[in-house]
Biopython code that builds the backbone (N, CA, C, O; Angstrom):
import numpy as np
from Bio.PDB.StructureBuilder import StructureBuilder

atoms = [
    (1, "UNK", "N", (37.299, 178.134, 144.976)),
    (1, "UNK", "CA", (35.819, 177.977, 146.237)),
    (1, "UNK", "C", (35.910, 176.918, 146.860)),
    (1, "UNK", "O", (35.912, 176.878, 148.090)),
    (2, "UNK", "N", (36.033, 175.477, 145.796)),
    (2, "UNK", "CA", (35.743, 174.055, 146.807)),
    (2, "UNK", "C", (36.173, 173.586, 147.800)),
    (2, "UNK", "O", (35.647, 173.017, 148.757)),
    (3, "UNK", "N", (37.845, 174.020, 147.368)),
    (3, "UNK", "CA", (38.937, 174.320, 148.257)),
    (3, "UNK", "C", (38.743, 174.353, 150.069)),
    (3, "UNK", "O", (38.830, 173.617, 151.052)),
    (4, "UNK", "N", (38.468, 175.562, 149.729)),
    (4, "UNK", "CA", (37.664, 176.625, 151.051)),
    (4, "UNK", "C", (36.315, 176.097, 151.767)),
    (4, "UNK", "O", (35.964, 176.082, 152.947)),
    (5, "UNK", "N", (35.732, 175.691, 150.629)),
    (5, "UNK", "CA", (34.369, 175.297, 151.201)),
    (5, "UNK", "C", (34.460, 173.845, 152.228)),
    (5, "UNK", "O", (33.862, 173.755, 153.300)),
    (6, "UNK", "N", (35.557, 172.492, 151.491)),
    (6, "UNK", "CA", (36.012, 171.741, 152.309)),
    (6, "UNK", "C", (37.302, 172.006, 153.693)),
    (6, "UNK", "O", (37.332, 171.227, 154.646)),
    (7, "UNK", "N", (38.190, 173.086, 153.595)),
    (7, "UNK", "CA", (38.813, 173.077, 154.695)),
    (7, "UNK", "C", (38.009, 173.885, 156.069)),
    (7, "UNK", "O", (38.177, 173.633, 157.262)),
    (8, "UNK", "N", (37.045, 174.982, 155.418)),
    (8, "UNK", "CA", (35.974, 175.466, 156.197)),
    (8, "UNK", "C", (34.839, 174.413, 157.228)),
    (8, "UNK", "O", (34.593, 174.476, 158.433)),
    (9, "UNK", "N", (34.348, 173.519, 156.200)),
    (9, "UNK", "CA", (33.247, 172.452, 156.477)),
    (9, "UNK", "C", (34.632, 171.345, 157.905)),
    (9, "UNK", "O", (34.229, 171.118, 159.046)),
    (10, "UNK", "N", (35.798, 170.969, 157.537)),
    (10, "UNK", "CA", (36.831, 170.943, 158.230)),
    (10, "UNK", "C", (36.854, 171.221, 160.140)),
    (10, "UNK", "O", (36.580, 170.754, 161.246)),
    (11, "UNK", "N", (37.344, 172.214, 159.467)),
    (11, "UNK", "CA", (37.477, 173.240, 160.810)),
    (11, "UNK", "C", (36.283, 173.214, 161.260)),
    (11, "UNK", "O", (36.432, 173.743, 162.361)),
    (12, "UNK", "N", (35.118, 172.943, 161.156)),
    (12, "UNK", "CA", (34.010, 173.218, 161.588)),
    (12, "UNK", "C", (33.716, 172.213, 162.645)),
    (12, "UNK", "O", (33.360, 172.294, 163.821)),
    (13, "UNK", "N", (34.023, 171.113, 161.720)),
    (13, "UNK", "CA", (34.065, 169.773, 162.554)),
    (13, "UNK", "C", (35.250, 169.335, 163.682)),
    (13, "UNK", "O", (35.153, 168.473, 164.555)),
    (14, "UNK", "N", (36.699, 170.442, 163.296)),
    (14, "UNK", "CA", (36.959, 169.904, 164.191)),
    (14, "UNK", "C", (36.692, 170.682, 165.619)),
    (14, "UNK", "O", (36.941, 170.080, 166.664)),
    (15, "UNK", "N", (36.206, 171.967, 165.650)),
    (15, "UNK", "CA", (35.498, 172.573, 166.795)),
    (15, "UNK", "C", (35.264, 172.148, 167.514)),
    (15, "UNK", "O", (35.698, 172.214, 168.664)),
    (16, "UNK", "N", (33.892, 171.109, 166.727)),
    (16, "UNK", "CA", (33.235, 170.655, 167.170)),
    (16, "UNK", "C", (33.144, 169.391, 167.938)),
    (16, "UNK", "O", (32.652, 169.086, 169.024)),
    (17, "UNK", "N", (33.784, 168.759, 167.006)),
    (17, "UNK", "CA", (34.138, 167.426, 167.353)),
    (17, "UNK", "C", (35.208, 167.214, 168.753)),
    (17, "UNK", "O", (36.395, 167.512, 168.623)),
    (18, "UNK", "N", (34.510, 166.499, 170.528)),
    (18, "UNK", "CA", (35.479, 166.119, 171.148)),
    (18, "UNK", "C", (36.559, 165.268, 170.421)),
    (18, "UNK", "O", (36.802, 164.669, 169.373)),
    (19, "UNK", "N", (37.103, 165.630, 171.769)),
    (19, "UNK", "CA", (38.332, 164.810, 171.016)),
    (19, "UNK", "C", (38.875, 163.247, 171.804)),
    (19, "UNK", "O", (39.417, 163.159, 172.906)),
    (20, "UNK", "N", (38.591, 162.309, 171.019)),
    (20, "UNK", "CA", (39.278, 161.058, 171.325)),
    (20, "UNK", "C", (40.352, 160.359, 172.289)),
    (20, "UNK", "O", (41.568, 160.222, 172.424)),
    (21, "UNK", "N", (39.463, 160.100, 172.712)),
    (21, "UNK", "CA", (40.757, 159.273, 174.129)),
    (21, "UNK", "C", (40.473, 157.753, 174.545)),
    (21, "UNK", "O", (39.348, 157.256, 174.518)),
    (22, "UNK", "N", (41.830, 156.967, 175.000)),
    (22, "UNK", "CA", (41.453, 155.379, 175.340)),
    (22, "UNK", "C", (40.565, 155.463, 175.755)),
    (22, "UNK", "O", (40.153, 154.423, 175.243)),
    (23, "UNK", "N", (39.338, 155.965, 176.579)),
    (23, "UNK", "CA", (38.603, 155.771, 177.069)),
    (23, "UNK", "C", (36.567, 156.160, 176.552)),
    (23, "UNK", "O", (35.519, 155.542, 176.741)),
    (24, "UNK", "N", (36.898, 157.387, 175.920)),
    (24, "UNK", "CA", (35.549, 157.667, 175.099)),
    (24, "UNK", "C", (36.060, 158.468, 173.665)),
    (24, "UNK", "O", (37.152, 158.840, 173.234)),
    (25, "UNK", "N", (34.819, 158.511, 173.238)),
    (25, "UNK", "CA", (35.150, 158.768, 171.655)),
    (25, "UNK", "C", (34.620, 158.285, 170.209)),
    (25, "UNK", "O", (34.589, 157.067, 170.034)),
    (26, "UNK", "N", (34.326, 158.872, 169.474)),
    (26, "UNK", "CA", (34.126, 157.939, 168.479)),
    (26, "UNK", "C", (34.813, 158.661, 166.384)),
    (26, "UNK", "O", (34.932, 159.724, 165.773)),
    (27, "UNK", "N", (34.968, 157.613, 166.230)),
    (27, "UNK", "CA", (35.548, 157.897, 164.785)),
    (27, "UNK", "C", (34.238, 157.206, 163.469)),
    (27, "UNK", "O", (33.355, 156.358, 163.340)),
    (28, "UNK", "N", (35.186, 158.677, 162.501)),
    (28, "UNK", "CA", (34.410, 158.472, 161.376)),
    (28, "UNK", "C", (34.951, 157.390, 160.478)),
    (28, "UNK", "O", (36.153, 157.245, 160.253)),
    (29, "UNK", "N", (33.889, 156.559, 159.925)),
    (29, "UNK", "CA", (34.347, 155.572, 159.153)),
    (29, "UNK", "C", (33.383, 155.407, 158.071)),
    (29, "UNK", "O", (32.160, 155.443, 158.207)),
    (30, "UNK", "N", (34.368, 155.127, 156.412)),
    (30, "UNK", "CA", (33.692, 155.148, 155.504)),
    (30, "UNK", "C", (33.616, 153.440, 154.581)),
    (30, "UNK", "O", (34.527, 152.662, 154.862)),
    (31, "UNK", "N", (32.922, 153.130, 153.910)),
    (31, "UNK", "CA", (33.108, 151.609, 153.463)),
    (31, "UNK", "C", (33.026, 152.177, 151.787)),
    (31, "UNK", "O", (31.975, 152.402, 151.186)),
    (32, "UNK", "N", (33.907, 152.278, 151.436)),
    (32, "UNK", "CA", (33.340, 152.286, 149.447)),
    (32, "UNK", "C", (34.541, 151.202, 148.998)),
    (32, "UNK", "O", (35.460, 150.619, 149.573)),
    (33, "UNK", "N", (34.025, 151.266, 147.699)),
    (33, "UNK", "CA", (34.374, 150.752, 146.387)),
    (33, "UNK", "C", (35.002, 151.539, 145.329)),
    (33, "UNK", "O", (34.467, 152.393, 144.623)),
    (34, "UNK", "N", (36.364, 151.082, 145.316)),
    (34, "UNK", "CA", (36.547, 151.529, 143.938)),
    (34, "UNK", "C", (36.755, 151.044, 142.694)),
    (34, "UNK", "O", (37.676, 150.305, 142.345)),
    (35, "UNK", "N", (35.693, 151.569, 141.895)),
    (35, "UNK", "CA", (35.726, 150.683, 140.834)),
    (35, "UNK", "C", (36.097, 151.287, 139.182)),
    (35, "UNK", "O", (35.463, 151.385, 138.132)),
    (36, "UNK", "N", (37.362, 151.579, 139.600)),
    (36, "UNK", "CA", (38.639, 151.101, 138.857)),
    (36, "UNK", "C", (39.264, 150.035, 139.289)),
    (36, "UNK", "O", (39.639, 149.302, 138.373)),
    (37, "UNK", "N", (39.551, 149.628, 140.498)),
    (37, "UNK", "CA", (40.592, 148.674, 140.956)),
    (37, "UNK", "C", (39.600, 147.566, 141.233)),
    (37, "UNK", "O", (39.847, 146.364, 141.326)),
    (38, "UNK", "N", (38.046, 148.381, 141.385)),
    (38, "UNK", "CA", (37.430, 146.928, 141.484)),
    (38, "UNK", "C", (37.444, 146.355, 143.111)),
    (38, "UNK", "O", (37.026, 145.221, 143.345)),
    (39, "UNK", "N", (37.801, 146.966, 143.872)),
    (39, "UNK", "CA", (38.786, 146.578, 145.219)),
    (39, "UNK", "C", (37.133, 147.281, 146.371)),
    (39, "UNK", "O", (36.023, 147.590, 145.937)),
    (40, "UNK", "N", (37.457, 147.302, 147.324)),
    (40, "UNK", "CA", (36.850, 147.599, 148.319)),
    (40, "UNK", "C", (37.425, 147.807, 149.739)),
    (40, "UNK", "O", (37.979, 146.875, 150.322)),
    (41, "UNK", "N", (37.287, 149.094, 150.322)),
    (41, "UNK", "CA", (38.171, 149.198, 151.480)),
    (41, "UNK", "C", (37.279, 150.165, 152.380)),
    (41, "UNK", "O", (36.497, 150.975, 151.881)),
    (42, "UNK", "N", (37.463, 150.009, 153.730)),
    (42, "UNK", "CA", (37.389, 150.494, 155.022)),
    (42, "UNK", "C", (38.101, 151.341, 155.793)),
    (42, "UNK", "O", (39.084, 150.799, 156.299)),
    (43, "UNK", "N", (37.904, 152.871, 156.154)),
    (43, "UNK", "CA", (38.893, 153.828, 156.352)),
    (43, "UNK", "C", (37.781, 154.553, 157.641)),
    (43, "UNK", "O", (36.591, 154.856, 157.729)),
    (44, "UNK", "N", (39.097, 154.592, 158.570)),
    (44, "UNK", "CA", (38.264, 155.063, 159.968)),
    (44, "UNK", "C", (39.278, 156.465, 159.708)),
    (44, "UNK", "O", (40.447, 156.303, 159.360)),
    (45, "UNK", "N", (38.758, 157.700, 159.892)),
    (45, "UNK", "CA", (39.474, 158.799, 159.411)),
    (45, "UNK", "C", (40.226, 159.052, 160.475)),
    (45, "UNK", "O", (41.388, 159.284, 160.141)),
    (46, "UNK", "N", (39.992, 159.118, 161.930)),
    (46, "UNK", "CA", (40.797, 160.338, 162.318)),
    (46, "UNK", "C", (42.006, 158.827, 162.895)),
    (46, "UNK", "O", (42.943, 159.415, 163.437)),
    (47, "UNK", "N", (42.228, 157.622, 162.951)),
    (47, "UNK", "CA", (43.414, 156.766, 163.263)),
    (47, "UNK", "C", (43.857, 156.822, 161.969)),
    (47, "UNK", "O", (44.457, 155.769, 161.758)),
    (48, "UNK", "N", (43.868, 157.680, 160.773)),
    (48, "UNK", "CA", (44.343, 157.328, 159.880)),
    (48, "UNK", "C", (44.809, 155.349, 159.127)),
    (48, "UNK", "O", (45.864, 154.893, 158.686)),
    (49, "UNK", "N", (43.516, 154.765, 159.309)),
    (49, "UNK", "CA", (43.895, 153.274, 159.271)),
    (49, "UNK", "C", (43.019, 152.928, 157.647)),
    (49, "UNK", "O", (42.077, 153.590, 157.211)),
    (50, "UNK", "N", (43.506, 152.008, 157.139)),
    (50, "UNK", "CA", (42.574, 151.772, 155.461)),
    (50, "UNK", "C", (43.025, 150.268, 155.780)),
    (50, "UNK", "O", (44.147, 149.862, 156.083)),
    (51, "UNK", "N", (41.720, 149.493, 155.610)),
    (51, "UNK", "CA", (41.927, 148.058, 154.827)),
    (51, "UNK", "C", (41.568, 147.786, 153.233)),
    (51, "UNK", "O", (40.970, 148.663, 152.608)),
    (52, "UNK", "N", (41.847, 146.883, 152.769)),
    (52, "UNK", "CA", (40.980, 146.576, 151.319)),
    (52, "UNK", "C", (40.696, 144.937, 151.466)),
    (52, "UNK", "O", (41.311, 144.068, 152.083)),
    (53, "UNK", "N", (39.572, 144.892, 150.684)),
    (53, "UNK", "CA", (39.284, 143.400, 150.549)),
    (53, "UNK", "C", (38.434, 143.451, 149.456)),
    (53, "UNK", "O", (38.313, 144.463, 148.766)),
    (54, "UNK", "N", (37.754, 142.271, 149.235)),
    (54, "UNK", "CA", (37.209, 141.841, 148.489)),
    (54, "UNK", "C", (35.405, 141.953, 148.617)),
    (54, "UNK", "O", (34.694, 141.327, 147.831)),
    (55, "UNK", "N", (34.839, 142.811, 149.684)),
    (55, "UNK", "CA", (33.070, 142.881, 150.069)),
    (55, "UNK", "C", (33.578, 143.629, 151.154)),
    (55, "UNK", "O", (34.616, 143.541, 151.811)),
    (56, "UNK", "N", (32.178, 144.712, 151.200)),
    (56, "UNK", "CA", (31.819, 145.426, 152.044)),
    (56, "UNK", "C", (31.751, 144.918, 153.488)),
    (56, "UNK", "O", (31.937, 145.674, 154.442)),
    (57, "UNK", "N", (31.448, 143.465, 153.634)),
    (57, "UNK", "CA", (31.698, 143.539, 154.863)),
    (57, "UNK", "C", (32.854, 142.591, 155.581)),
    (57, "UNK", "O", (33.000, 142.128, 156.712)),
    (58, "UNK", "N", (33.522, 142.545, 154.471)),
    (58, "UNK", "CA", (34.885, 141.930, 154.687)),
    (58, "UNK", "C", (35.339, 142.833, 155.565)),
    (58, "UNK", "O", (35.306, 142.710, 156.789)),
    (59, "UNK", "N", (35.960, 144.162, 154.677)),
    (59, "UNK", "CA", (36.466, 145.229, 154.840)),
    (59, "UNK", "C", (36.170, 146.076, 156.452)),
    (59, "UNK", "O", (36.884, 146.466, 157.376)),
    (60, "UNK", "N", (34.885, 146.076, 156.174)),
    (60, "UNK", "CA", (33.955, 146.415, 157.839)),
    (60, "UNK", "C", (34.545, 145.316, 158.507)),
    (60, "UNK", "O", (35.602, 145.698, 159.009)),
    (61, "UNK", "N", (34.363, 144.305, 158.700)),
    (61, "UNK", "CA", (34.985, 143.849, 160.299)),
    (61, "UNK", "C", (36.605, 143.902, 160.026)),
    (61, "UNK", "O", (37.366, 144.564, 160.732)),
    (62, "UNK", "N", (36.977, 143.202, 159.029)),
    (62, "UNK", "CA", (38.626, 144.115, 159.154)),
    (62, "UNK", "C", (39.323, 145.009, 160.278)),
    (62, "UNK", "O", (40.102, 144.871, 161.221)),
    (63, "UNK", "N", (38.344, 146.340, 159.414)),
    (63, "UNK", "CA", (38.666, 147.602, 160.055)),
    (63, "UNK", "C", (38.404, 147.783, 161.437)),
    (63, "UNK", "O", (39.126, 148.338, 162.265)),
    (64, "UNK", "N", (36.827, 147.033, 161.664)),
    (64, "UNK", "CA", (36.899, 146.963, 162.844)),
    (64, "UNK", "C", (38.174, 146.101, 164.050)),
    (64, "UNK", "O", (38.807, 146.693, 164.924)),
    (65, "UNK", "N", (38.225, 145.117, 163.841)),
    (65, "UNK", "CA", (39.602, 144.170, 164.022)),
    (65, "UNK", "C", (41.149, 145.743, 164.093)),
    (65, "UNK", "O", (41.843, 146.202, 165.000)),
    (66, "UNK", "N", (41.035, 145.977, 162.849)),
    (66, "UNK", "CA", (42.190, 147.169, 163.298)),
    (66, "UNK", "C", (42.453, 147.989, 163.893)),
    (66, "UNK", "O", (43.581, 148.439, 164.095)),
    (67, "UNK", "N", (41.048, 148.491, 164.455)),
    (67, "UNK", "CA", (40.587, 149.338, 165.105)),
    (67, "UNK", "C", (40.765, 148.765, 166.179)),
    (67, "UNK", "O", (41.992, 148.664, 166.199)),
    (68, "UNK", "N", (40.368, 148.285, 167.155)),
    (68, "UNK", "CA", (40.252, 147.257, 168.480)),
    (68, "UNK", "C", (41.763, 146.933, 168.493)),
    (68, "UNK", "O", (42.317, 147.046, 169.587)),
    (69, "UNK", "N", (42.450, 146.579, 167.519)),
    (69, "UNK", "CA", (43.914, 146.445, 167.854)),
    (69, "UNK", "C", (44.661, 148.064, 167.800)),
    (69, "UNK", "O", (45.687, 148.152, 168.475)),
    (70, "UNK", "N", (44.423, 148.750, 167.396)),
    (70, "UNK", "CA", (45.046, 149.639, 167.588)),
    (70, "UNK", "C", (44.852, 150.634, 168.588)),
    (70, "UNK", "O", (45.573, 151.615, 168.765)),
    (71, "UNK", "N", (43.414, 150.194, 169.495)),
    (71, "UNK", "CA", (43.573, 150.935, 170.686)),
    (71, "UNK", "C", (44.005, 150.666, 171.864)),
    (71, "UNK", "O", (44.377, 151.396, 172.783)),
    (72, "UNK", "N", (43.877, 148.930, 171.693)),
    (72, "UNK", "CA", (44.744, 148.222, 172.654)),
    (72, "UNK", "C", (46.144, 148.543, 172.380)),
    (72, "UNK", "O", (46.830, 148.707, 173.389)),
    (73, "UNK", "N", (46.788, 148.683, 171.138)),
    (73, "UNK", "CA", (48.104, 148.913, 171.749)),
    (73, "UNK", "C", (48.543, 150.282, 172.295)),
    (73, "UNK", "O", (49.614, 150.507, 172.858)),
    (74, "UNK", "N", (47.115, 151.560, 171.935)),
    (74, "UNK", "CA", (47.329, 152.359, 172.243)),
    (74, "UNK", "C", (47.201, 152.938, 174.011)),
    (74, "UNK", "O", (47.643, 153.839, 174.724)),
    (75, "UNK", "N", (46.363, 151.840, 174.090)),
    (75, "UNK", "CA", (45.628, 151.239, 175.730)),
    (75, "UNK", "C", (46.903, 151.028, 176.622)),
    (75, "UNK", "O", (46.985, 151.654, 177.679)),
    (76, "UNK", "N", (48.129, 149.974, 176.146)),
    (76, "UNK", "CA", (49.435, 149.730, 176.909)),
    (76, "UNK", "C", (50.362, 150.382, 177.148)),
    (76, "UNK", "O", (51.221, 150.136, 177.994)),
    (77, "UNK", "N", (50.282, 151.679, 176.134)),
    (77, "UNK", "CA", (51.515, 153.200, 176.385)),
    (77, "UNK", "C", (51.340, 153.631, 177.472)),
    (77, "UNK", "O", (50.481, 154.501, 177.613)),
    (78, "UNK", "N", (52.165, 153.121, 178.704)),
    (78, "UNK", "CA", (52.262, 154.245, 180.153)),
    (78, "UNK", "C", (52.820, 155.264, 179.981)),
    (78, "UNK", "O", (53.882, 155.564, 179.435)),
    (79, "UNK", "N", (51.408, 156.263, 180.892)),
    (79, "UNK", "CA", (51.451, 157.765, 180.778)),
    (79, "UNK", "C", (51.162, 158.415, 180.009)),
    (79, "UNK", "O", (51.242, 159.638, 180.128)),
    (80, "UNK", "N", (50.681, 157.759, 178.850)),
    (80, "UNK", "CA", (50.512, 158.464, 177.511)),
    (80, "UNK", "C", (48.526, 160.049, 177.748)),
    (80, "UNK", "O", (47.301, 159.946, 177.824)),
    (81, "UNK", "N", (49.525, 161.105, 177.751)),
    (81, "UNK", "CA", (48.270, 162.081, 178.341)),
    (81, "UNK", "C", (48.185, 162.469, 176.190)),
    (81, "UNK", "O", (47.144, 162.062, 175.674)),
    (82, "UNK", "N", (48.727, 162.836, 175.675)),
    (82, "UNK", "CA", (48.863, 163.546, 174.666)),
    (82, "UNK", "C", (48.220, 162.196, 173.268)),
    (82, "UNK", "O", (48.697, 161.108, 172.945)),
    (83, "UNK", "N", (47.210, 162.817, 172.856)),
    (83, "UNK", "CA", (45.663, 161.695, 172.373)),
    (83, "UNK", "C", (46.052, 161.722, 170.850)),
    (83, "UNK", "O", (45.277, 161.212, 170.040)),
    (84, "UNK", "N", (46.902, 162.141, 170.548)),
    (84, "UNK", "CA", (47.424, 162.924, 169.198)),
    (84, "UNK", "C", (47.013, 161.715, 168.151)),
    (84, "UNK", "O", (46.631, 161.961, 167.007)),
    (85, "UNK", "N", (47.105, 160.737, 168.539)),
    (85, "UNK", "CA", (47.310, 159.265, 167.864)),
    (85, "UNK", "C", (46.099, 158.946, 167.314)),
    (85, "UNK", "O", (45.992, 158.195, 166.344)),
    (86, "UNK", "N", (45.172, 159.474, 167.877)),
    (86, "UNK", "CA", (44.135, 159.286, 168.061)),
    (86, "UNK", "C", (43.182, 160.501, 167.329)),
    (86, "UNK", "O", (41.953, 160.445, 167.383)),
    (87, "UNK", "N", (43.562, 161.078, 166.967)),
    (87, "UNK", "CA", (42.909, 162.078, 166.855)),
    (87, "UNK", "C", (43.550, 162.993, 165.293)),
    (87, "UNK", "O", (43.253, 164.137, 164.951)),
    (88, "UNK", "N", (44.302, 162.204, 164.724)),
    (88, "UNK", "CA", (44.859, 161.947, 162.834)),
    (88, "UNK", "C", (43.924, 163.298, 162.640)),
    (88, "UNK", "O", (42.904, 163.576, 163.271)),
    (89, "UNK", "N", (44.523, 164.012, 161.652)),
    (89, "UNK", "CA", (44.241, 164.416, 159.887)),
    (89, "UNK", "C", (44.201, 163.397, 158.828)),
    (89, "UNK", "O", (45.090, 162.974, 158.091)),
    (90, "UNK", "N", (43.191, 163.163, 158.912)),
    (90, "UNK", "CA", (42.824, 161.977, 157.686)),
    (90, "UNK", "C", (43.304, 162.876, 156.144)),
    (90, "UNK", "O", (43.384, 164.094, 155.983)),
    (91, "UNK", "N", (43.599, 161.625, 155.037)),
    (91, "UNK", "CA", (43.481, 162.002, 153.928)),
    (91, "UNK", "C", (42.916, 162.480, 153.814)),
    (91, "UNK", "O", (41.821, 162.326, 154.356)),
    (92, "UNK", "N", (43.319, 163.899, 152.652)),
    (92, "UNK", "CA", (42.046, 165.145, 151.759)),
    (92, "UNK", "C", (40.953, 164.462, 150.732)),
    (92, "UNK", "O", (39.833, 164.837, 150.383)),
    (93, "UNK", "N", (41.761, 163.276, 150.383)),
    (93, "UNK", "CA", (40.542, 162.533, 149.680)),
    (93, "UNK", "C", (39.838, 162.042, 150.580)),
    (93, "UNK", "O", (38.667, 162.139, 150.215)),
    (94, "UNK", "N", (39.896, 161.645, 151.399)),
    (94, "UNK", "CA", (39.004, 160.850, 151.701)),
    (94, "UNK", "C", (37.549, 161.589, 152.860)),
    (94, "UNK", "O", (36.441, 161.141, 153.157)),
    (95, "UNK", "N", (38.560, 163.358, 153.375)),
    (95, "UNK", "CA", (37.908, 164.365, 153.975)),
    (95, "UNK", "C", (36.800, 164.475, 153.123)),
    (95, "UNK", "O", (35.646, 164.217, 153.465)),
    (96, "UNK", "N", (37.173, 164.884, 151.940)),
    (96, "UNK", "CA", (36.404, 165.350, 150.845)),
    (96, "UNK", "C", (35.365, 164.121, 150.298)),
    (96, "UNK", "O", (34.303, 164.394, 149.739)),
    (97, "UNK", "N", (35.757, 162.930, 150.503)),
    (97, "UNK", "CA", (34.488, 161.935, 150.528)),
    (97, "UNK", "C", (33.134, 162.471, 151.840)),
    (97, "UNK", "O", (31.915, 162.641, 151.810)),
    (98, "UNK", "N", (33.985, 162.555, 152.648)),
    (98, "UNK", "CA", (32.927, 162.416, 154.227)),
    (98, "UNK", "C", (32.250, 163.972, 153.772)),
    (98, "UNK", "O", (31.118, 164.440, 153.893)),
    (99, "UNK", "N", (33.107, 164.329, 153.386)),
    (99, "UNK", "CA", (32.306, 166.116, 153.273)),
    (99, "UNK", "C", (30.710, 166.221, 152.416)),
    (99, "UNK", "O", (29.870, 167.098, 152.619)),
    (100, "UNK", "N", (30.591, 165.077, 151.432)),
    (100, "UNK", "CA", (29.889, 164.871, 150.301)),
    (100, "UNK", "C", (28.939, 164.070, 150.655)),
    (100, "UNK", "O", (27.834, 163.967, 150.122)),
    (101, "UNK", "N", (29.486, 163.297, 151.860)),
    (101, "UNK", "CA", (28.151, 162.477, 152.409)),
    (101, "UNK", "C", (27.257, 162.799, 153.190)),
    (101, "UNK", "O", (26.086, 162.427, 153.123)),
    (102, "UNK", "N", (27.994, 163.913, 154.437)),
    (102, "UNK", "CA", (27.408, 164.492, 155.107)),
    (102, "UNK", "C", (26.251, 166.217, 154.617)),
    (102, "UNK", "O", (25.319, 166.838, 155.127)),
    (103, "UNK", "N", (26.917, 166.286, 153.646)),
    (103, "UNK", "CA", (25.811, 167.257, 152.898)),
    (103, "UNK", "C", (24.573, 166.616, 151.718)),
    (103, "UNK", "O", (23.502, 167.067, 151.313)),
    (104, "UNK", "N", (25.246, 165.522, 151.477)),
    (104, "UNK", "CA", (24.317, 164.503, 150.622)),
    (104, "UNK", "C", (24.625, 164.851, 149.142)),
    (104, "UNK", "O", (23.928, 164.462, 148.205)),
    (105, "UNK", "N", (25.679, 165.581, 149.026)),
    (105, "UNK", "CA", (26.284, 165.561, 147.559)),
    (105, "UNK", "C", (26.891, 164.330, 147.169)),
    (105, "UNK", "O", (27.307, 163.465, 147.940)),
    (106, "UNK", "N", (26.919, 164.303, 145.691)),
    (106, "UNK", "CA", (26.945, 163.164, 145.342)),
    (106, "UNK", "C", (28.707, 163.284, 145.475)),
    (106, "UNK", "O", (29.525, 164.189, 145.643)),
    (107, "UNK", "N", (28.727, 161.761, 145.285)),
    (107, "UNK", "CA", (30.087, 161.596, 145.903)),
    (107, "UNK", "C", (31.042, 161.014, 144.519)),
    (107, "UNK", "O", (30.633, 160.183, 143.708)),
    (108, "UNK", "N", (32.491, 161.724, 144.492)),
    (108, "UNK", "CA", (33.260, 162.023, 143.020)),
    (108, "UNK", "C", (33.258, 160.820, 142.630)),
    (108, "UNK", "O", (33.057, 160.212, 143.681)),
    (109, "UNK", "N", (33.369, 159.889, 141.629)),
    (109, "UNK", "CA", (33.849, 158.969, 140.721)),
    (109, "UNK", "C", (35.023, 158.184, 140.644)),
    (109, "UNK", "O", (36.075, 158.716, 140.290)),
    (110, "UNK", "N", (34.986, 157.297, 140.858)),
    (110, "UNK", "CA", (34.712, 156.033, 140.910)),
    (110, "UNK", "C", (34.554, 155.693, 141.895)),
    (110, "UNK", "O", (35.089, 154.663, 142.304)),
    (111, "UNK", "N", (33.553, 156.634, 142.829)),
    (111, "UNK", "CA", (33.796, 155.441, 144.335)),
    (111, "UNK", "C", (32.300, 155.001, 144.347)),
    (111, "UNK", "O", (31.582, 155.397, 143.429)),
    (112, "UNK", "N", (31.937, 154.442, 145.037)),
    (112, "UNK", "CA", (30.629, 153.343, 145.045)),
    (112, "UNK", "C", (30.388, 153.610, 147.078)),
    (112, "UNK", "O", (31.470, 153.305, 147.579)),
    (113, "UNK", "N", (29.686, 153.909, 147.860)),
    (113, "UNK", "CA", (29.715, 153.754, 148.876)),
    (113, "UNK", "C", (28.576, 153.127, 149.080)),
    (113, "UNK", "O", (27.456, 153.096, 148.569)),
    (114, "UNK", "N", (29.484, 152.335, 150.486)),
    (114, "UNK", "CA", (28.056, 151.407, 150.776)),
    (114, "UNK", "C", (28.010, 151.726, 152.379)),
    (114, "UNK", "O", (26.963, 151.443, 152.961)),
    (115, "UNK", "N", (28.738, 152.114, 152.883)),
    (115, "UNK", "CA", (28.472, 152.592, 154.328)),
    (115, "UNK", "C", (29.457, 153.914, 155.088)),
    (115, "UNK", "O", (30.675, 154.081, 155.152)),
    (116, "UNK", "N", (28.332, 154.683, 155.579)),
    (116, "UNK", "CA", (29.664, 155.677, 156.057)),
    (116, "UNK", "C", (28.659, 156.101, 157.765)),
    (116, "UNK", "O", (27.500, 155.827, 158.077)),
    (117, "UNK", "N", (29.695, 156.804, 158.484)),
    (117, "UNK", "CA", (29.502, 156.560, 160.285)),
    (117, "UNK", "C", (30.207, 156.811, 160.692)),
    (117, "UNK", "O", (31.269, 157.099, 160.141)),
    (118, "UNK", "N", (29.839, 156.843, 162.609)),
    (118, "UNK", "CA", (30.509, 156.503, 163.678)),
    (118, "UNK", "C", (30.659, 155.656, 164.114)),
    (118, "UNK", "O", (29.745, 154.931, 164.506)),
    (119, "UNK", "N", (32.096, 155.356, 164.244)),
    (119, "UNK", "CA", (32.554, 154.147, 165.100)),
    (119, "UNK", "C", (32.618, 154.762, 166.859)),
    (119, "UNK", "O", (33.153, 155.869, 166.817)),
    (120, "UNK", "N", (32.369, 154.512, 167.843)),
    (120, "UNK", "CA", (32.443, 154.636, 169.200)),
    (120, "UNK", "C", (33.046, 154.289, 169.628)),
    (120, "UNK", "O", (33.297, 153.295, 168.947)),
    (121, "UNK", "N", (33.686, 154.275, 170.440)),
    (121, "UNK", "CA", (34.915, 154.174, 171.247)),
    (121, "UNK", "C", (34.422, 154.047, 172.250)),
    (121, "UNK", "O", (33.629, 154.910, 172.626)),
    (122, "UNK", "N", (34.839, 152.400, 173.433)),
    (122, "UNK", "CA", (34.519, 152.374, 175.045)),
    (122, "UNK", "C", (35.369, 152.156, 175.278)),
    (122, "UNK", "O", (36.030, 151.624, 174.386)),
    (123, "UNK", "N", (35.979, 152.357, 176.499)),
    (123, "UNK", "CA", (37.222, 151.562, 177.622)),
    (123, "UNK", "C", (36.366, 150.621, 177.734)),
    (123, "UNK", "O", (36.611, 149.644, 178.442)),
]
sb = StructureBuilder()
sb.init_structure("model")
sb.init_model(0)
sb.init_chain("A")
sb.init_seg("    ")
for serial, (resi, resn, name, xyz) in enumerate(atoms, 1):
    if name == "N":
        sb.init_residue(resn, " ", resi, " ")
    sb.init_atom(name, np.array(xyz, "f"), 0.0, 1.0, " ", f" {name:<3s}", serial, name[0])
structure = sb.get_structure()
């Protein structure tokens, strides 16, 4: 039942979400700590970018830099009409964490959330 709810919420999100392009869009971002590894991570779900570091501020900054570089590289591809690289399917774990946060449910242990939200894409 949990798997069905997760897949259903992902389907609804996908249907309601406008597709990202190199000029506009938004990406879901999660900054969290894995208590077992004592490591901070920042994830850009639609880009499938994950960075790690020692503090939430560090990983948030590094994720922003990685996303900017990624978008710059995609923008340099001449004649690109397929934006699937900007609308990737993320790992199930990150989708599970996102769904829990959006539904105000408890996030699975051992994760401590520092931030979750959207990062806008501008031309």
